[in-house]
ROKEZA-913683 format. One line per 2 residues: their letters; for each residue x, y, z of C-alpha. Coordinates in nm, 3 decimals. Last residue first. Example, Ala and Ser with C-alpha at 12.3 -4.5 7.8 and 13.67 -1.06 7.14 Angstrom:
residues 2
SA> 1.367:-0.106:0.714 ~ 1.230:-0.450:0.780
//
This chain:
residues 720
SS> 0.141:0.416:8.071 ~ 0.380:0.095:8.137
FS> 0.477:0.172:8.476 ~ 0.170:0.337:8.585
PP> -0.049:0.011:8.533 ~ 0.112:-0.098:8.827
LV> 0.416:-0.344:8.739 ~ 0.403:-0.757:8.706
AQ> 0.195:-0.725:8.379 ~ 0.081:-1.083:8.326
VD> 0.204:-1.360:8.067 ~ 0.015:-1.591:7.788
TL> -0.091:-1.284:7.583 ~ 0.222:-1.144:7.526
LA> 0.361:-1.472:7.510 ~ 0.095:-1.566:7.204
AF> 0.173:-1.211:7.034 ~ 0.558:-1.339:7.021
RP> 0.456:-1.650:6.829 ~ 0.263:-1.455:6.613
DD> 0.592:-1.316:6.487 ~ 0.564:-0.897:6.445
RI> 0.741:-0.835:6.788 ~ 1.038:-1.041:6.683
SD> 1.294:-0.760:6.544 ~ 1.214:-0.569:6.832
LD> 1.318:-0.828:7.129 ~ 1.660:-0.618:7.207
PD> 1.456:-0.286:7.246 ~ 1.278:-0.418:7.570
TM> 0.955:-0.251:7.634 ~ 0.689:-0.513:7.582
LW> 0.876:-0.829:7.687 ~ 1.026:-0.677:7.966
DK> 0.658:-0.524:8.067 ~ 0.515:-0.897:8.053
NR> 0.726:-1.031:8.284 ~ 0.672:-1.408:8.368
MG> 0.994:-1.572:8.392 ~ 0.845:-1.840:8.574
LE> 1.020:-2.140:8.398 ~ 0.718:-2.156:8.157
MA> 0.828:-1.833:8.081 ~ 1.171:-1.888:8.024
RE> 1.149:-2.165:7.814 ~ 0.914:-1.957:7.568
LH> 1.170:-1.680:7.570 ~ 1.442:-1.923:7.463
DL> 1.243:-2.114:7.180 ~ 1.159:-1.779:7.066
AL> 1.490:-1.657:7.043 ~ 1.597:-1.971:6.857
AP> 1.298:-1.933:6.599 ~ 1.388:-1.541:6.578
KG> 1.763:-1.573:6.462 ~ 1.813:-1.253:6.364
AL> 2.148:-1.185:6.590 ~ 1.951:-0.940:6.815
AY> 1.666:-1.190:6.850 ~ 1.934:-1.443:6.925
LC> 2.070:-1.230:7.219 ~ 1.737:-1.120:7.355
GI> 1.663:-1.549:7.383 ~ 1.986:-1.569:7.547
NY> 1.885:-1.291:7.812 ~ 1.546:-1.445:7.847
LM> 1.709:-1.788:7.911 ~ 1.931:-1.660:8.173
LP> 1.649:-1.497:8.342 ~ 1.473:-1.836:8.340
NT> 1.749:-2.071:8.515 ~ 1.652:-2.408:8.424
PD> 1.899:-2.508:8.132 ~ 2.199:-2.398:8.365
SQ> 2.539:-2.523:8.256 ~ 2.399:-2.633:7.886
VA> 2.229:-2.309:7.836 ~ 2.512:-2.105:7.903
RR> 2.747:-2.296:7.703 ~ 2.534:-2.244:7.412
AW> 2.514:-1.880:7.487 ~ 2.896:-1.824:7.487
EE> 2.942:-2.036:7.151 ~ 2.668:-1.775:7.032
AR> 2.862:-1.487:7.129 ~ 3.222:-1.656:6.990
AT> 3.066:-1.687:6.644 ~ 2.936:-1.335:6.636
EG> 3.237:-1.157:6.776 ~ 3.161:-0.855:6.593
EF> 3.160:-0.598:6.918 ~ 2.767:-0.607:6.967
HL> 2.751:-0.983:6.963 ~ 3.045:-1.002:7.190
QA> 2.859:-0.789:7.448 ~ 2.523:-1.021:7.400
AG> 2.783:-1.314:7.470 ~ 2.922:-1.153:7.787
LS> 2.567:-1.101:7.935 ~ 2.471:-1.470:7.868
LA> 2.831:-1.625:7.990 ~ 2.869:-1.412:8.294
RS> 2.509:-1.495:8.398 ~ 2.577:-1.869:8.329
EA> 2.883:-1.934:8.549 ~ 2.978:-2.317:8.410
PN> 3.350:-2.211:8.349 ~ 3.420:-2.081:8.746
LA> 3.719:-1.902:8.764 ~ 3.822:-1.850:8.416
LA> 3.443:-1.746:8.388 ~ 3.447:-1.487:8.605
RE> 3.802:-1.352:8.413 ~ 3.631:-1.358:8.116
AA> 3.346:-1.213:8.221 ~ 3.588:-0.920:8.331
AI> 3.743:-0.869:8.010 ~ 3.411:-0.870:7.821
GR> 3.283:-0.645:8.053 ~ 3.607:-0.409:7.982
RS> 3.559:-0.482:7.612 ~ 3.208:-0.321:7.657
AD> 3.308:-0.034:7.857 ~ 3.540:0.084:7.582
HA> 3.302:0.013:7.300 ~ 3.010:0.187:7.470
EH> 3.245:0.492:7.531 ~ 3.363:0.507:7.215
NR> 3.001:0.451:7.105 ~ 2.849:0.756:7.322
GL> 2.525:0.727:7.100 ~ 2.321:0.746:7.424
SR> 2.165:0.389:7.370 ~ 2.538:0.233:7.332
YA> 2.664:0.407:7.652 ~ 2.358:0.251:7.849
VS> 2.434:-0.082:7.720 ~ 2.808:-0.037:7.786
AF> 2.729:0.086:8.154 ~ 2.490:-0.267:8.171
IV> 2.819:-0.427:8.087 ~ 3.017:-0.253:8.377
AQ> 2.753:-0.312:8.624 ~ 2.724:-0.688:8.504
YD> 3.111:-0.770:8.493 ~ 3.241:-0.766:8.831
DV> 3.577:-0.789:8.932 ~ 3.662:-0.452:9.000
RL> 3.390:-0.428:9.257 ~ 3.362:-0.083:9.409
QA> 3.490:0.080:9.063 ~ 3.179:-0.140:8.872
AK> 2.923:0.018:9.111 ~ 3.081:0.351:9.026
EY> 3.058:0.287:8.663 ~ 2.705:0.164:8.660
LI> 2.647:0.506:8.887 ~ 2.782:0.716:8.611
VA> 2.594:0.531:8.321 ~ 2.270:0.581:8.541
EE> 2.301:0.974:8.528 ~ 2.297:0.973:8.154
LK> 2.059:0.708:8.110 ~ 1.792:0.852:8.271
DQ> 1.518:0.657:8.101 ~ 1.335:0.657:8.397
AQ> 1.399:0.247:8.454 ~ 1.761:0.320:8.351
LS> 1.752:0.591:8.698 ~ 1.637:0.283:8.888
RA> 1.910:0.057:8.767 ~ 2.142:0.299:8.815
YY> 1.998:0.329:9.201 ~ 2.011:-0.062:9.235
WP> 2.375:-0.070:9.161 ~ 2.490:0.274:9.273
AE> 2.341:0.145:9.639 ~ 2.405:-0.254:9.599
YL> 2.786:-0.223:9.596 ~ 2.836:-0.048:9.955
VS> 3.141:0.109:9.922 ~ 3.035:0.474:9.971
DL> 2.868:0.347:10.324 ~ 2.631:0.647:10.479
EM> 2.619:0.853:10.182 ~ 2.585:0.607:9.914
AR> 2.266:0.489:10.122 ~ 2.156:0.847:10.148
EF> 2.208:0.920:9.826 ~ 1.986:0.581:9.721
EE> 1.728:0.671:9.973 ~ 1.697:1.009:9.825
SA> 1.680:0.834:9.478 ~ 1.395:0.654:9.588
ED> 1.159:0.914:9.730 ~ 1.196:1.083:9.335
FR> 1.126:0.737:9.164 ~ 0.812:0.679:9.313
RQ> 0.740:0.407:9.058 ~ 0.614:0.160:9.275
YT> 0.895:-0.067:9.191 ~ 1.185:0.226:9.227
LA> 1.000:0.247:9.592 ~ 1.128:-0.096:9.689
LG> 1.483:-0.061:9.536 ~ 1.514:0.286:9.738
RS> 1.375:0.101:10.048 ~ 1.633:-0.174:10.010
AH> 1.904:0.060:9.977 ~ 1.811:0.276:10.271
AE> 1.817:-0.010:10.468 ~ 2.164:-0.135:10.349
AL> 2.277:0.180:10.460 ~ 2.174:0.152:10.823
EP> 2.146:0.464:10.991 ~ 1.794:0.508:11.013
DL> 1.807:0.149:11.176 ~ 1.440:0.049:11.317
KL> 1.248:0.246:11.138 ~ 1.458:0.226:10.823
AR> 1.389:-0.196:10.848 ~ 1.035:-0.155:10.902
RS> 1.002:0.050:10.594 ~ 1.189:-0.189:10.363
AS> 0.968:-0.452:10.525 ~ 0.645:-0.286:10.455
EA> 0.724:-0.218:10.099 ~ 0.883:-0.518:9.989
QA> 0.601:-0.686:10.139 ~ 0.359:-0.498:9.960
LA> 0.512:-0.563:9.613 ~ 0.526:-0.935:9.685
ED> 0.167:-0.937:9.752 ~ 0.078:-0.754:9.442
GG> 0.234:-0.996:9.189 ~ 0.554:-1.230:9.267
AH> 0.573:-1.194:8.837 ~ 0.940:-1.380:8.898
EF> 1.196:-1.098:8.804 ~ 1.009:-0.767:8.928
FR> 0.829:-0.915:9.221 ~ 1.039:-1.193:9.332
FC> 1.332:-0.962:9.297 ~ 1.151:-0.702:9.522
SC> 1.026:-0.945:9.763 ~ 1.338:-1.097:9.825
DA> 1.493:-0.727:9.896 ~ 1.255:-0.657:10.115
LG> 1.320:-0.957:10.322 ~ 1.687:-0.869:10.311
AF> 1.603:-0.532:10.484 ~ 1.404:-0.680:10.705
AL> 1.690:-0.891:10.854 ~ 1.907:-0.641:10.845
AY> 1.686:-0.450:11.040 ~ 1.644:-0.704:11.372
DP> 1.432:-0.534:11.569 ~ 1.197:-0.813:11.582
DL> 1.453:-1.044:11.697 ~ 1.337:-1.440:11.709
AI> 1.057:-1.391:11.493 ~ 1.268:-1.173:11.242
AR> 1.516:-1.434:11.223 ~ 1.230:-1.670:11.112
RY> 1.107:-1.424:10.852 ~ 1.434:-1.394:10.716
LD> 1.466:-1.789:10.705 ~ 1.120:-1.772:10.490
EA> 1.229:-1.526:10.286 ~ 1.527:-1.703:10.171
AD> 1.355:-1.993:10.105 ~ 1.114:-1.844:9.905
LT> 1.421:-1.664:9.712 ~ 1.592:-2.012:9.637
EP> 1.285:-2.157:9.466 ~ 1.203:-1.836:9.249
RR> 1.597:-1.821:9.145 ~ 1.835:-1.507:9.255
QH> 2.141:-1.761:9.402 ~ 2.249:-1.506:9.624
FL> 1.940:-1.493:9.821 ~ 2.020:-1.829:9.918
QR> 2.338:-1.759:10.081 ~ 2.169:-1.471:10.252
GR> 1.894:-1.646:10.410 ~ 2.187:-1.861:10.580
LY> 2.325:-1.596:10.714 ~ 2.014:-1.448:10.842
YE> 1.890:-1.760:11.011 ~ 2.217:-1.839:11.199
YA> 2.178:-1.416:11.299 ~ 1.843:-1.530:11.423
RV> 2.000:-1.786:11.663 ~ 2.291:-1.578:11.754
SQ> 2.002:-1.308:11.887 ~ 2.148:-0.978:12.012
TP> 2.134:-0.845:11.636 ~ 2.345:-0.642:11.395
IK> 2.673:-0.596:11.621 ~ 2.891:-0.298:11.499
KI> 3.270:-0.392:11.554 ~ 3.344:-0.368:11.177
AA> 3.154:-0.067:11.114 ~ 3.317:0.140:11.438
EE> 3.647:0.079:11.327 ~ 3.578:0.199:11.010
KE> 3.416:0.493:11.123 ~ 3.704:0.573:11.383
TL> 3.959:0.512:11.060 ~ 4.163:0.205:11.068
VV> 4.519:0.211:11.026 ~ 4.663:-0.100:10.781
KL> 4.973:-0.273:10.858 ~ 4.873:-0.594:10.675
AN> 4.894:-0.813:11.021 ~ 4.691:-0.542:11.196
VI> 4.401:-0.554:10.937 ~ 4.384:-0.915:10.931
ST> 4.408:-0.921:11.320 ~ 4.091:-0.650:11.305
AI> 3.898:-0.878:11.079 ~ 3.957:-1.174:11.241
ED> 3.866:-1.003:11.594 ~ 3.550:-0.874:11.507
QI> 3.451:-1.218:11.335 ~ 3.540:-1.358:11.680
AF> 3.357:-1.074:11.874 ~ 3.014:-1.149:11.670
VD> 3.041:-1.501:11.713 ~ 3.072:-1.505:12.079
EM> 2.726:-1.651:12.162 ~ 2.769:-1.948:11.979
ER> 3.028:-2.029:12.295 ~ 3.430:-2.018:12.216
DY> 3.707:-2.225:12.073 ~ 3.888:-1.986:11.840
RE> 4.192:-2.087:11.658 ~ 4.454:-1.846:11.516
SW> 4.672:-1.731:11.242 ~ 4.880:-1.443:11.084
LQ> 5.124:-1.392:10.804 ~ 5.162:-1.737:10.703
FS> 5.462:-1.748:10.436 ~ 5.351:-1.868:10.106
TA> 5.604:-1.608:9.962 ~ 5.421:-1.440:9.695
VD> 5.093:-1.483:9.832 ~ 5.123:-1.410:10.188
IL> 4.909:-1.665:10.373 ~ 4.637:-1.532:10.646
QT> 4.541:-1.850:10.880 ~ 4.188:-1.931:11.008
SI> 4.050:-2.172:11.257 ~ 3.674:-2.135:11.401
RL> 3.532:-2.335:11.666 ~ 3.180:-2.327:11.778
RN> 2.992:-2.480:12.075 ~ 2.609:-2.411:12.114
GA> 2.546:-2.793:11.975 ~ 2.842:-2.861:11.754
KR> 2.967:-2.591:11.485 ~ 3.292:-2.671:11.328
VS> 3.406:-2.380:11.083 ~ 3.706:-2.385:10.844
GE> 3.966:-2.108:10.719 ~ 4.127:-1.926:10.428
LV> 4.257:-1.590:10.426 ~ 4.450:-1.481:10.084
TH> 4.703:-1.223:10.053 ~ 4.859:-1.001:9.775
VK> 4.567:-1.051:9.534 ~ 4.556:-1.121:9.145
LK> 4.282:-1.349:9.202 ~ 4.467:-1.623:8.999
RG> 4.777:-1.525:9.195 ~ 4.606:-1.602:9.518
IA> 4.445:-1.910:9.380 ~ 4.779:-2.036:9.315
TI> 4.896:-1.919:9.651 ~ 4.625:-2.181:9.809
DE> 4.729:-2.443:9.637 ~ 4.429:-2.614:9.453
KN> 4.199:-2.807:9.651 ~ 3.887:-2.608:9.504
GK> 3.594:-2.669:9.732 ~ 3.461:-2.326:9.718
FA> 3.721:-2.145:9.451 ~ 3.434:-1.985:9.255
FA> 3.340:-1.822:9.644 ~ 3.609:-1.593:9.612
ST> 3.508:-1.413:9.251 ~ 3.153:-1.392:9.383
RS> 3.235:-1.311:9.724 ~ 3.453:-1.016:9.571
AV> 3.785:-0.949:9.595 ~ 3.889:-0.712:9.879
DL> 4.108:-0.402:9.826 ~ 4.204:-0.249:10.117
AR> 4.298:0.108:10.248 ~ 3.939:0.214:10.189
VK> 3.839:-0.057:10.511 ~ 3.468:-0.112:10.459
TL> 3.537:-0.408:10.232 ~ 3.718:-0.595:10.538
AN> 3.359:-0.608:10.707 ~ 3.150:-0.730:10.389
II> 3.453:-1.002:10.324 ~ 3.434:-1.137:10.702
EE> 3.035:-1.135:10.672 ~ 3.079:-1.310:10.342
SI> 3.312:-1.612:10.512 ~ 3.048:-1.632:10.826
GD> 2.759:-1.682:10.567 ~ 2.944:-1.945:10.421
TF> 2.971:-2.127:10.736 ~ 2.623:-2.070:10.843
FE> 2.494:-2.223:10.460 ~ 2.710:-2.516:10.508
NE> 2.598:-2.579:10.866 ~ 2.285:-2.764:10.722
AD> 2.539:-3.052:10.625 ~ 2.538:-3.146:10.979
AS> 2.840:-3.320:11.087 ~ 3.038:-3.004:11.139
MN> 3.386:-2.923:10.954 ~ 3.238:-2.681:10.727
TF> 3.504:-2.519:10.527 ~ 3.545:-2.169:10.481
PL> 3.451:-1.982:10.169 ~ 3.808:-1.799:10.028
VA> 3.825:-1.445:10.187 ~ 4.075:-1.260:9.920
IS> 4.294:-0.972:10.026 ~ 4.476:-0.673:9.859
RR> 4.720:-0.413:9.999 ~ 4.755:-0.087:9.844
GS> 5.072:0.012:9.659 ~ 4.872:0.110:9.325
EA> 5.047:-0.144:9.107 ~ 4.981:-0.458:9.330
AG> 4.635:-0.323:9.448 ~ 4.466:-0.408:9.139
NS> 4.594:-0.475:8.766 ~ 4.571:-0.084:8.657
PI> 4.688:-0.009:8.322 ~ 4.857:0.295:8.269
EK> 4.891:0.359:7.888 ~ 4.516:0.234:7.851
AL> 4.433:0.427:8.134 ~ 4.574:0.747:7.991
AH> 4.365:0.708:7.658 ~ 4.080:0.654:7.863
AF> 4.146:0.984:8.084 ~ 4.178:1.166:7.740
ES> 3.861:1.028:7.610 ~ 3.684:1.124:7.914
AT> 3.797:1.449:7.931 ~ 3.653:1.510:7.582
MF> 3.763:1.514:7.230 ~ 4.093:1.494:7.293
RD> 4.329:1.784:7.204 ~ 4.441:1.913:6.927
AP> 4.192:2.134:6.821 ~ 4.208:2.297:7.149
DL> 4.548:2.446:7.033 ~ 4.817:2.481:7.274
SL> 4.828:2.089:7.358 ~ 4.804:2.008:7.698
AR> 4.585:1.677:7.656 ~ 4.856:1.575:7.374
LI> 5.076:1.608:7.656 ~ 4.897:1.393:7.911
VD> 4.855:1.118:7.617 ~ 5.237:1.128:7.510
SA> 5.367:1.065:7.865 ~ 5.137:0.806:7.885
AA> 5.307:0.658:7.573 ~ 5.654:0.747:7.711
SV> 5.594:0.538:7.989 ~ 5.527:0.620:8.366
NA> 5.746:0.636:8.650 ~ 5.789:1.018:8.658
SA> 6.085:1.294:8.549 ~ 6.207:1.185:8.207
SL> 5.880:0.976:8.142 ~ 5.697:1.287:8.218
PA> 5.811:1.477:7.895 ~ 5.905:1.874:7.962
PR> 5.611:2.088:7.890 ~ 5.631:2.238:7.566
ES> 5.736:2.623:7.551 ~ 5.684:2.988:7.440
FR> 5.258:3.001:7.508 ~ 5.248:2.827:7.819
KA> 5.545:2.958:7.908 ~ 5.414:3.318:7.932
IV> 5.128:3.218:8.170 ~ 5.397:3.087:8.420
GQ> 5.606:3.370:8.418 ~ 5.278:3.623:8.441
PT> 5.227:3.431:8.763 ~ 5.568:3.488:8.881
NA> 5.901:3.310:8.963 ~ 5.818:3.023:8.689
VF> 5.686:2.673:8.671 ~ 5.518:2.517:8.378
PP> 5.397:2.132:8.386 ~ 5.318:2.155:8.754
VG> 5.540:1.983:8.983 ~ 5.527:1.662:9.198
SL> 5.594:1.405:8.872 ~ 5.267:1.206:8.856
ME> 5.045:1.415:9.058 ~ 5.136:1.743:8.885
YV> 5.103:1.607:8.526 ~ 4.750:1.493:8.636
VC> 4.668:1.826:8.754 ~ 4.796:2.016:8.458
AL> 4.607:1.753:8.222 ~ 4.286:1.846:8.427
SY> 4.336:2.202:8.344 ~ 4.403:2.108:7.978
QD> 4.084:1.915:7.981 ~ 3.899:2.203:8.174
SR> 3.936:2.414:7.863 ~ 3.867:2.157:7.637
GD> 3.515:2.136:7.779 ~ 3.422:2.457:7.606
LQ> 3.531:2.835:7.650 ~ 3.357:3.138:7.523
TE> 3.520:3.404:7.751 ~ 3.881:3.411:7.574
GS> 4.111:3.655:7.744 ~ 4.432:3.477:7.636
AQ> 4.513:3.301:7.946 ~ 4.183:3.120:7.928
EP> 4.264:3.029:7.550 ~ 4.578:2.907:7.695
SL> 4.427:2.687:7.969 ~ 4.496:2.784:8.318
YA> 4.651:2.554:8.544 ~ 4.923:2.702:8.688
PT> 4.787:3.051:8.664 ~ 4.472:2.974:8.863
GI> 4.097:3.044:8.717 ~ 3.909:3.393:8.680
AI> 4.078:3.677:8.838 ~ 3.869:3.965:8.908
GT> 3.999:4.277:8.749 ~ 3.630:4.434:8.723
RT> 3.601:4.412:8.329 ~ 3.721:4.053:8.377
LT> 3.392:3.970:8.598 ~ 3.166:4.137:8.365
EG> 3.312:3.926:8.074 ~ 3.303:3.566:8.223
GA> 3.032:3.467:7.934 ~ 2.802:3.569:8.196
AS> 2.632:3.221:8.196 ~ 2.966:3.061:8.217
IA> 3.056:3.292:8.521 ~ 2.715:3.159:8.688
KA> 2.799:2.803:8.611 ~ 3.121:2.821:8.756
IG> 3.015:3.002:9.096 ~ 2.865:2.675:9.192
FD> 3.062:2.419:9.038 ~ 3.328:2.506:9.317
LI> 3.462:2.120:9.436 ~ 3.497:1.855:9.267
LP> 3.542:1.511:9.436 ~ 3.795:1.283:9.446
EG> 3.751:0.935:9.638 ~ 3.977:0.775:9.879
EF> 3.737:0.829:10.160 ~ 3.702:1.180:10.066
LI> 3.939:1.351:9.863 ~ 3.899:1.726:9.779
VN> 3.937:1.860:9.444 ~ 3.950:2.221:9.411
EP> 4.296:2.284:9.558 ~ 4.437:2.049:9.320
KI> 4.288:2.278:9.036 ~ 4.024:2.311:8.763
DR> 3.928:2.647:8.778 ~ 3.738:2.726:8.459
HV> 3.440:2.461:8.540 ~ 3.256:2.474:8.238
VG> 2.874:2.408:8.251 ~ 2.668:2.336:7.972
HR> 2.445:2.009:8.094 ~ 2.684:1.805:7.865
HA> 3.009:1.992:8.009 ~ 2.907:1.891:8.378
FD> 2.885:1.543:8.275 ~ 3.221:1.571:8.109
LA> 3.352:1.742:8.408 ~ 3.226:1.445:8.632
AA> 3.360:1.169:8.400 ~ 3.692:1.336:8.391
LQ> 3.705:1.359:8.781 ~ 3.659:0.979:8.781
RT> 3.888:0.866:8.507 ~ 4.185:1.102:8.657
WR> 4.089:0.942:9.015 ~ 4.172:0.600:8.891
TA> 4.479:0.740:8.650 ~ 4.629:0.893:8.990
EA> 4.576:0.588:9.154 ~ 4.762:0.395:8.916
AP> 5.040:0.621:8.883 ~ 5.088:0.629:9.241
IR> 5.077:1.001:9.390 ~ 5.401:1.225:9.404
KE> 5.492:1.480:9.640 ~ 5.347:1.272:9.945
RS> 5.233:1.551:10.166 ~ 5.225:1.841:9.933
IR> 5.072:1.625:9.709 ~ 4.777:1.499:9.943
DR> 4.713:1.849:10.060 ~ 4.678:1.998:9.709
LT> 4.438:1.687:9.678 ~ 4.229:1.850:9.926
EG> 4.197:1.683:10.265 ~ 3.856:1.533:10.393
EI> 3.582:1.625:10.615 ~ 3.312:1.693:10.380
HP> 3.084:2.008:10.482 ~ 2.771:1.969:10.255
MV> 2.720:2.247:10.005 ~ 2.540:2.580:10.061
YF> 2.511:2.894:9.849 ~ 2.523:3.254:9.925
LV> 2.463:3.630:9.772 ~ 2.448:3.884:10.057
GG> 2.254:4.213:9.939 ~ 2.069:4.155:10.294
TE> 1.938:3.803:10.171 ~ 2.012:3.634:9.824
GS> 1.992:3.246:9.800 ~ 2.123:2.901:9.768
DH> 2.068:2.578:9.882 ~ 2.226:2.195:9.875
VP> 2.466:2.226:9.584 ~ 2.645:1.919:9.548
VI> 3.009:1.814:9.528 ~ 3.088:1.681:9.216
HP> 3.223:1.302:9.197 ~ 2.918:1.097:9.244
HT> 2.733:1.311:8.993 ~ 2.384:1.514:9.023
LS> 2.387:1.816:8.904 ~ 2.016:1.943:8.978
AV> 2.186:2.227:9.215 ~ 2.433:2.360:8.934
TK> 2.109:2.461:8.739 ~ 1.985:2.633:9.014
IE> 2.277:2.806:9.051 ~ 2.222:2.962:8.734
QL> 1.915:3.117:8.817 ~ 1.991:3.236:9.165
FR> 2.333:3.393:8.987 ~ 2.144:3.577:8.713
ET> 1.873:3.732:8.949 ~ 2.134:3.858:9.185
GL> 2.383:4.007:8.955 ~ 2.735:3.873:8.894
AA> 2.922:4.190:8.867 ~ 2.768:4.282:9.232
AV> 2.807:3.949:9.395 ~ 3.201:3.955:9.262
DR> 3.254:4.292:9.401 ~ 3.031:4.208:9.741
NL> 3.238:3.880:9.818 ~ 3.023:3.552:9.749
VK> 2.947:3.383:10.059 ~ 3.007:2.993:10.046
VA> 2.831:2.820:10.326 ~ 2.953:2.478:10.412
VS> 2.745:2.240:10.615 ~ 2.705:2.043:10.940
RG> 2.365:1.878:10.977 ~ 2.072:1.905:11.187
HR> 1.824:1.923:10.884 ~ 1.652:2.234:10.992
PD> 1.941:2.365:11.228 ~ 2.176:2.348:10.950
HA> 2.539:2.439:11.115 ~ 2.822:2.612:10.935
RY> 3.169:2.591:10.811 ~ 3.247:2.909:10.649
VT> 3.374:2.976:10.287 ~ 3.479:3.324:10.171
AM> 3.401:3.408:9.799 ~ 3.535:3.522:9.498
GG> 3.933:3.621:9.538 ~ 3.977:3.355:9.795
RG> 3.916:3.270:10.160 ~ 3.891:2.927:10.336
IE> 3.751:2.768:10.668 ~ 3.587:3.069:10.849
NE> 3.412:2.946:11.162 ~ 3.102:2.873:11.304
LT> 2.823:3.025:11.080 ~ 2.463:2.967:11.219
YR> 2.256:2.887:10.929 ~ 1.888:2.974:10.851
DG> 1.861:3.175:11.164 ~ 1.955:3.507:11.009
LA> 2.159:3.468:10.727 ~ 2.216:3.842:10.703
QQ> 2.311:3.883:11.024 ~ 2.537:3.572:11.030
PA> 2.713:3.758:10.670 ~ 2.735:4.058:10.831
PD> 2.905:3.913:11.171 ~ 3.267:3.844:11.031
TM> 3.362:3.525:11.205 ~ 3.704:3.507:11.408
//
């Protein structure tokens, strides 16, 4: 039964529905937020805690917490004081806690535990850099939402941090949980730093891997005492991890903070090196690659449609959290490849491979598919569909559902609804959309123009096709920013993204497209709201954190940008561009250890992409810059030459190579490539004016001539 006192104090701001948690500091209620029509969690501080903290301090410090934006921290929506009641409001998240998961499974697979550790460590480091120490990291304060860990209860942590913990300690209110307390907390120290949270995180990691905390006793006092009298047992004796991994965790559990890692992320990175994740095989998850289907139609124009069918199946399966799906980029590198399918599967490091063919004749459609187990070469499932074109959506749904069933994966209601969602009632409009999507991926001026034309044809047939409007907006954004599309392109991005959202406010792609369009208008606050909503609606949509990170980088908000680059990289484990951009951001922040780590990961991902497609110019050009920063100058220049040889008319690639040569102290080569990029349509004055990679050639007369020959593509406020 809900205590009437908090409801009376809150009035009609929130309607408390039921109590969902109670602790020494606060009571948590599930509530309805009538203003926004959403379910929330309202945390009401117990009166003795509220009195100890004080209203003014609490409200001031909770304001700081509300500004913390991190994908692995549960945000604060609202806070206040009314009738002597102090409260703050968070989203109500339907998920289980890490405690629930450990209780059910006893041990977490090492690769999964390591991935979560990196994510939690990144969140803690972000908070520590903003002056907040959590003080109560434990499995109960980590909630798992769609497979991702989120840290709860930063709200009280900031207020305690400001008070130094002293006031609460004097009142006898316990801060922290004995099994996870750092030694300095247990000793009563109040001025704590991030290494205290690192210790608590290490306790959680120890328990995830072994099933028990590092210290166990019959009483809380006994648990605390063991910290000072015993060393935890090495994990290699009780968990399936190496002695080296055990040593990393034991270092984070050092009695003296000075003996631990400098940051939680440094601890997590060290652990990841000893527990490598090679994809789904190590984590117990199932993985799949959907190869581009073969076009068996007489008309070569149907190639785009066939590729689109393959991509739509990839997109549908990506929404299933229990599956690891090879990205379109990796899978399409094998387009036309006659190699044995199991060999392709091994190269892509997946358990299963789906291959198929499409024959389209008039209004008839034949799609043949088979799902192959890579390890055994056995056929797990196959089907042939002879249908009318109007059945294309049902066929795609049946294929995705059959794969899920064959792999013994259970869908959530949300995942099932996402797979079954029909984007348009017009099959012809859908054909145009699929063809446009394939051209959009090429990102050249001529292919963007062609994609726009196809999206417009789709819209003409179905004026309510939200995805087509979102695609049109994306084309316009890239044409505007990367190819000097001018005011017309920006205006089209604005109108198309608005229309997409109006047609389908629940479409994550529409919010991401709208965020990108707003970014290029420098309406950054509005853009952030759209990106946040996109990630809320679809937590596996790569474009949402990728576009969001680019938007934040444009504002020089590199701390936030690097988090989202890492999130995007996690969504596509074979993607090189997000992790390379993360490395650039880390380097700009002076976080050299993390820059080096991200750079090596980016180079490795680029190498994997090049093993599949040696002529992929973007992997070569972006990877070359990272090789330069890592001191591999000869190899960097070799990659640069290969990029130009494989794709000599790509202006974006030539621009990147120009930047590389500027960094390498070769101004003539740098300017040769920049001039060629401009000739081919890369006419972005703002990049030339602001890119730090070009600082070494700014006084060169040829560079000055470039600036006079190109136009500024953003509104005046962008470069002010």
